[in-house]
C-alpha positions in Angstrom: -10.9 41.2 13.0 -10.6 37.7 11.4 -10.6 34.5 13.5 -8.0 31.9 13.0 -10.5 29.6 11.3 -11.0 32.1 8.5 -7.3 31.8 7.6 -7.6 28.0 7.0 -9.4 28.3 3.7 -12.3 25.9 4.2 -14.4 26.1 7.3 -15.1 22.8 9.0 -18.7 22.8 7.7 -17.6 23.2 4.0 -14.9 20.5 4.5 -17.5 18.0 5.6 -19.7 18.9 2.6 -16.7 18.3 0.3 -16.2 14.8 1.9 -19.8 13.8 1.1 -19.7 15.2 -2.5 -20.3 12.2 -4.9 -17.8 13.6 -7.4 -15.0 13.7 -4.7 -15.8 10.1 -3.7 -15.7 9.1 -7.4 -12.4 10.9 -7.9 -10.8 9.2 -4.9 -12.1 5.8 -6.1 -10.6 6.4 -9.6 -7.2 7.3 -8.0 -7.3 4.2 -5.9 -8.1 2.0 -8.9 -5.2 3.5 -10.9 -2.8 2.9 -8.0 -3.8 -0.7 -7.6 -3.6 -1.2 -11.3 -0.1 0.2 -11.4 1.1 -2.2 -8.7 -0.6 -5.1 -10.4 1.1 -4.3 -13.6 4.5 -4.2 -11.9 3.9 -7.5 -10.2 2.9 -9.3 -13.4 5.7 -7.7 -15.4 8.3 -9.1 -13.0 7.1 -12.6 -13.8 8.2 -12.0 -17.4 11.8 -11.1 -16.4 14.8 -13.3 -16.4 17.5 -13.1 -13.7 21.2 -13.9 -14.3 22.3 -15.4 -11.0 25.8 -16.3 -9.8 26.4 -18.7 -6.8 27.8 -17.2 -3.6 31.4 -17.7 -2.6 32.6 -19.1 0.7 34.2 -16.2 2.5 36.1 -18.2 5.1 38.4 -20.0 2.7 41.5 -18.5 1.2 40.5 -20.0 -2.2 37.0 -18.5 -2.2 35.2 -21.8 -3.0 32.2 -21.3 -5.2 29.1 -22.6 -3.5 27.2 -23.7 -6.6 25.2 -26.2 -4.6 23.7 -23.4 -2.5 19.9 -22.9 -2.9 19.1 -20.6 -5.8 17.4 -18.1 -3.4 20.9 -17.5 -1.9 22.6 -16.7 -5.3 23.6 -13.2 -6.3 21.6 -11.4 -9.0 23.9 -10.0 -11.6 21.4 -8.7 -14.1 17.7 -8.7 -15.1 16.6 -9.2 -18.7 13.3 -9.2 -20.7 14.0 -12.5 -22.4 15.8 -15.8 -21.6 17.8 -15.4 -24.8 19.2 -12.0 -23.8 20.0 -13.4 -20.4 21.8 -16.4 -21.9 23.8 -14.1 -24.2 25.0 -12.0 -21.3 25.9 -15.2 -19.4 27.9 -16.5 -22.4 29.7 -13.1 -22.7 30.7 -13.3 -19.0 32.0 -16.9 -19.4 34.0 -15.9 -22.4 35.4 -12.8 -20.7 36.6 -14.7 -17.7 38.3 -17.3 -19.9 40.0 -14.6 -21.9 41.2 -13.0 -18.7 42.7 -16.3 -17.5 44.5 -16.6 -20.9 45.7 -13.0 -20.6 47.1 -13.7 -17.2 49.1 -16.7 -18.5 50.8 -14.5 -21.1 51.6 -11.6 -18.8 55.1 -10.9 -17.6 55.9 -10.9 -14.9 53.3 -13.4 -13.8 50.6 -12.0 -11.5 50.5 -12.8 -7.8 48.8 -15.9 -6.5 45.9 -13.8 -5.2 45.3 -12.4 -8.7 45.2 -16.0 -10.0 42.9 -17.1 -7.3 40.5 -14.2 -8.0 40.5 -14.9 -11.7 39.8 -18.6 -11.2 37.0 -17.9 -8.7 35.4 -15.4 -11.2 35.7 -18.0 -14.0 34.1 -20.7 -11.9 31.2 -18.4 -10.8 30.6 -17.3 -14.4 30.5 -20.9 -15.6 28.1 -21.9 -12.7 25.9 -18.9 -13.3 22.3 -19.5 -14.6 19.4 -17.7 -16.1 16.3 -18.1 -13.9 12.7 -16.9 -14.6 11.6 -14.3 -12.0 8.6 -16.5 -11.1 10.7 -19.6 -10.4 9.6 -21.0 -7.1 13.2 -21.7 -6.0 13.7 -17.9 -5.7 11.3 -17.7 -2.8 13.1 -17.8 0.6 12.4 -21.0 2.5 10.7 -20.6 5.9 12.5 -22.2 8.8 10.4 -24.4 11.0 
């Protein structure tokens, strides 16, 4: 008849000898170095990214006032890009699209409701106020309250 420790695979004595094995220790150290390296690579890669940010909108007003004077850390991230040029191109596309939408609304019949106009105007103002910011810009860090 077998004991329950026989069913566990390694006896406690052989498990302890595995823990002291230099190759096991070396293997675990290599795994740890690879994990740390992966996290370091991710951290440094994020510094090379560019964020397209839009200012927040005041939710209490009927007009949805664009809060373009709000700290950058409170702005909304719209996209993440590898280069500033790509980010700026996307920003310009958004500005153009919102202007075209406003023009389209002026030519539609019947004219859209006031709420549609307000939303289109808010979107145009947000697109025009948007900005491309490097991921390592210190203004993105939240400020600590004292």
